[in-house]
C-alpha positions in Angstrom: 19.3 -13.9 -18.4 18.7 -10.3 -17.2 15.0 -9.4 -16.8 14.1 -6.1 -18.5 12.2 -3.3 -17.0 9.6 -3.7 -19.8 9.0 -7.3 -18.8 8.5 -6.2 -15.2 6.1 -3.5 -16.3 4.1 -5.9 -18.4 3.7 -8.2 -15.4 2.5 -5.3 -13.3 -0.2 -4.4 -15.8 -1.4 -8.0 -15.7 -1.4 -7.9 -11.9 -3.5 -4.7 -12.0 -6.1 -6.4 -14.3 -6.2 -9.6 -12.2 -6.8 -7.7 -8.9 -9.5 -5.5 -10.4 -11.3 -8.6 -11.7 -11.2 -10.2 -8.2 -12.4 -7.1 -6.5 -15.3 -6.6 -8.9 -16.4 -10.1 -8.2 -16.1 -9.7 -4.4 -18.0 -6.4 -4.5 -20.8 -7.8 -6.7 -21.9 -4.3 -8.0 -19.1 -1.8 -8.5 -17.1 -1.7 -11.7 -13.7 -0.2 -12.3 -13.4 2.8 -14.6 -10.2 2.8 -16.7 -8.2 5.9 -17.6 -4.9 6.0 -19.4 -2.7 9.0 -18.7 0.7 10.3 -19.8 3.4 12.2 -18.0 5.0 15.1 -19.9 8.5 14.2 -18.8 8.1 10.6 -19.8 5.9 7.6 -19.3 2.4 7.4 -17.9 0.0 4.9 -16.4 -3.4 3.3 -16.1 -5.8 4.4 -13.4 -8.5 2.0 -12.4 -11.0 3.4 -9.9 -14.1 1.9 -8.3 -16.7 4.0 -6.5 -20.1 3.4 -4.8 -20.0 -0.3 -5.0 -21.9 -2.7 -2.7 -18.8 -3.2 -0.5 -16.2 -0.7 -1.8 -17.1 3.0 -1.3 -13.9 4.2 -3.1 -10.9 2.3 -4.2 -8.2 2.4 -6.8 -5.7 0.0 -8.4 -3.1 2.2 -10.1 -0.4 1.2 -12.5 2.4 3.5 -13.6 5.7 3.4 -15.5 7.5 6.8 -15.6 11.0 7.8 -16.6 13.2 10.8 -17.2 15.8 12.8 -15.3 16.1 11.7 -11.7 14.0 14.3 -9.7 15.7 16.8 -7.4 14.7 15.2 -4.1 16.8 12.1 -4.9 19.8 14.3 -4.5 18.6 15.8 -1.2 17.6 12.7 0.8 20.5 10.7 2.2 18.4 7.5 2.1 18.5 7.7 -1.7 22.3 8.5 -1.9 22.6 7.6 -5.6 24.6 10.6 -6.9 26.5 13.4 -5.4 26.4 16.1 -8.2 23.5 17.3 -10.2 25.9 17.4 -13.2 26.0 13.6 -13.1 22.3 13.3 -12.9 21.2 9.9 -14.3 18.0 8.8 -15.9 15.4 6.9 -13.9 12.7 4.4 -14.6 10.0 3.6 -12.0 7.1 1.2 -12.4 4.6 -0.1 -9.9 1.1 -1.0 -8.8 -0.5 0.8 -5.9 -3.8 -0.1 -4.3 -6.0 1.5 -1.6 -9.5 0.3 -0.9 -11.9 2.2 1.4 -15.0 0.0 2.1 -18.4 1.4 2.8 -18.9 -0.7 6.0 -16.9 0.1 9.1 -16.7 -3.6 9.7 -14.6 -4.2 6.6 -11.0 -3.0 6.9 -9.1 -0.6 4.7 -6.3 -2.2 2.8 -3.2 -0.9 1.0 -0.6 -2.6 -1.2 2.2 -1.3 -3.3 4.8 -3.2 -5.4 7.3 -1.1 -7.3 10.5 -1.4 -9.3 13.1 1.4 -9.6 16.2 1.6 -11.7 18.7 4.2 -13.0 21.1 4.1 -15.9 24.0 4.2 -13.5 23.4 0.6 -12.4 21.2 1.3 -9.4 18.1 -0.8 -9.2 15.8 -2.1 -6.5 12.4 -3.6 -5.5 10.0 -2.2 -2.9 6.6 -2.9 -1.7 4.4 -4.2 1.1 0.8 -4.7 2.3 -0.8 -3.3 5.4 -4.3 -3.5 6.9 -6.2 -0.8 8.7 -9.3 -2.1 10.4 -11.7 0.4 11.9 -12.4 -2.2 14.5 -9.6 -4.7 15.2 -10.8 -8.3 15.0 -8.0 -10.5 16.3 -9.0 -13.5 14.2 -8.8 -11.4 11.1 -5.5 -9.9 12.2 -4.1 -13.4 12.7 -5.3 -14.6 9.3 -3.8 -11.5 7.6 -0.4 -11.8 9.2 -0.4 -15.6 8.7 -0.9 -15.3 5.0 1.9 -12.7 4.7 4.2 -14.9 6.8 3.5 -17.8 4.4 4.6 -15.7 1.4 7.8 -14.5 3.3 8.7 -17.9 4.6 8.5 -19.5 1.1 11.5 -17.3 0.1 13.5 -16.4 3.2 13.3 -17.4 6.9 13.8 -13.9 8.3 11.8 -11.9 5.8 8.6 -11.9 7.8 10.1 -10.7 11.1 12.3 -8.2 9.3 9.6 -6.8 7.1 6.9 -6.8 9.7 9.1 -4.7 12.0 9.8 -2.4 9.0 6.0 -2.0 8.5 5.4 -1.3 12.2 8.0 1.5 12.1 6.9 2.8 8.7 3.1 2.9 9.2 3.4 4.8 12.4 1.6 8.2 12.9 4.3 9.8 14.9 2.3 12.9 16.0 -0.5 10.6 17.2 1.9 8.0 18.7 -0.2 5.2 17.1 0.2 2.8 14.2 -2.1 3.3 11.2 -3.5 -0.1 11.6 -2.3 -3.6 12.4 0.7 -3.3 10.1 1.8 -6.0 7.7 5.0 -6.1 5.8 7.1 -3.4 4.2 10.4 -3.5 2.3 12.3 -1.0 0.2 15.5 -1.0 -1.9 15.6 -4.7 -2.1 18.2 -5.9 -4.6 20.4 -8.8 -3.7 22.2 -9.9 -0.6 24.5 -12.8 0.5 21.6 -15.3 0.3 19.2 -13.9 -2.2 20.0 -12.9 -5.8 18.0 -10.1 -7.4 16.1 -12.7 -9.4 15.1 -14.6 -6.3 13.9 -11.4 -4.6 12.0 -10.6 -7.8 10.1 -13.9 -7.3 9.4 -12.9 -3.7 8.2 -9.5 -4.8 5.8 -11.1 -7.4 4.4 -13.4 -4.8 3.6 -10.5 -2.5 1.6 -8.8 -5.3 -0.2 -12.1 -6.2 -1.2 -12.6 -2.5 -3.3 -9.5 -2.4 -6.5 -10.6 -4.1 -7.0 -13.8 -2.1 -6.3 -12.1 1.3 -8.6 -9.2 0.8 -11.5 -11.0 -0.8 -11.5 -13.4 2.2 -11.6 -10.4 4.6 -14.5 -8.9 2.6 -16.4 -12.2 2.7 -15.9 -12.5 6.5 -17.1 -9.0 7.3 -19.3 -7.5 4.6 -22.6 -8.7 6.0 -22.0 -7.6 9.6 -24.5 -5.1 11.0 -23.4 -1.6 12.1 -25.0 1.6 13.3 -24.4 5.4 13.0 -22.0 5.4 15.9 -19.9 2.9 14.1 -20.0 5.0 10.9 -18.8 8.1 12.8 -15.9 6.1 14.2 -15.0 5.0 10.7 -14.9 8.6 9.6 -12.5 9.5 12.4 -10.2 6.5 11.6 -10.2 7.6 7.9 -9.0 11.0 9.1 -6.0 9.3 10.7 -5.4 7.4 7.4 -5.5 10.7 5.5 -3.0 12.3 7.9 -0.5 9.5 7.4 -0.8 9.6 3.6 -0.4 13.3 3.4 2.4 13.8 5.9 4.5 10.7 5.9 3.9 8.4 2.9 6.9 8.2 0.6 4.9 7.1 -2.4 2.8 10.2 -2.2 5.9 12.3 -1.9 7.7 10.6 -4.8 4.6 10.9 -7.0 4.1 14.6 -6.3 7.8 15.5 -6.5 8.3 13.6 -9.8 5.3 15.4 -11.4 3.0 12.3 -11.3 -0.7 12.5 -12.0 -2.2 14.2 -8.9 -5.6 12.5 -9.2 -3.9 9.1 -9.2 -1.6 9.9 -6.4 -4.3 11.3 -4.1 -6.7 8.4 -5.0 -5.5 6.9 -1.6 -7.7 9.4 0.3 -11.2 8.4 1.4 -14.3 9.9 -0.1 -15.4 11.0 3.3 -13.4 11.5 6.5 -13.8 13.4 9.8 -11.8 15.2 12.5 -13.4 15.8 15.9 -11.7 18.0 18.4 -10.0 16.0 21.2 -12.1 12.9 20.6 -11.9 10.3 23.3 -13.7 6.9 23.1 -15.9 5.7 25.9 -14.1 3.6 28.5 -14.5 -0.1 27.9 -15.8 0.4 24.3 -14.8 -1.4 21.2 -13.3 1.9 20.0 -11.1 2.1 23.0 -10.0 -1.5 22.6 -9.1 -0.8 19.0 -6.9 2.2 20.0 -5.2 0.1 22.6 -4.0 -2.3 19.8 -2.7 0.4 17.5 0.9 0.0 18.6 4.1 -1.6 17.4 5.5 -5.1 18.1 2.3 -7.0 18.5 2.9 -10.6 17.5 -0.3 -11.6 15.6 1.0 -15.0 14.7 
């Protein structure tokens, strides 16, 4: 039995609600505001935003389901390679949940997750998503926990998915002009449909488990780190690392590009940016400092598990 796009969208709405409930409980103070929005060309979404909580300074859990004529950039980028002539332009449907959480404490890491489904009426359809973690200060035990949990999800469905999708995350979440990774990576996958071993339905179950893993992973990281002490020096470092995060999202992130080029809601798309960030000219951390140690670990191909 074929699973409909409406069924997938309904599951994503429920995922959004479940994650918001878990984050409110973990924060203990902040509450998500809820805003429904519509897109002129077709579809809309639900934006849930939390600000000025006990743990979360700014965060969003965004649901969208948009449709209409396939946008121009799908015809220009070879990676999409779905049609060759604008006269044959198909209709598209895209739905997903996207999350970015910026904590108040520099001891609590930034986290991002996205799970999305895309289809066109010419038969093209695929799943995409991933989770990555951006600590301001890298804690190796937390990194091991984070990657171990993602590996469990991957190993449940396919023996090569963790190594394959971890490498994809290392390559994707790389700030090329800085020659450093955005954080400690995670997993990333795109255009996942079916292959010789996995049907679309089996990959859909994997995709669902990735989304469901978010709340437990991040609430544990909050619990481990929210009560750690920090000083103004740590806060200034946090602002600099947030600046790097903003650079990646504005220059490289494909979700941001898709949202803007398909006339998505700007406030929801740019929700991923922190409330405060900083850029300091030619900043170099002190030799032997925790900041220098963190920079030394912002590179590809670190085996955390």
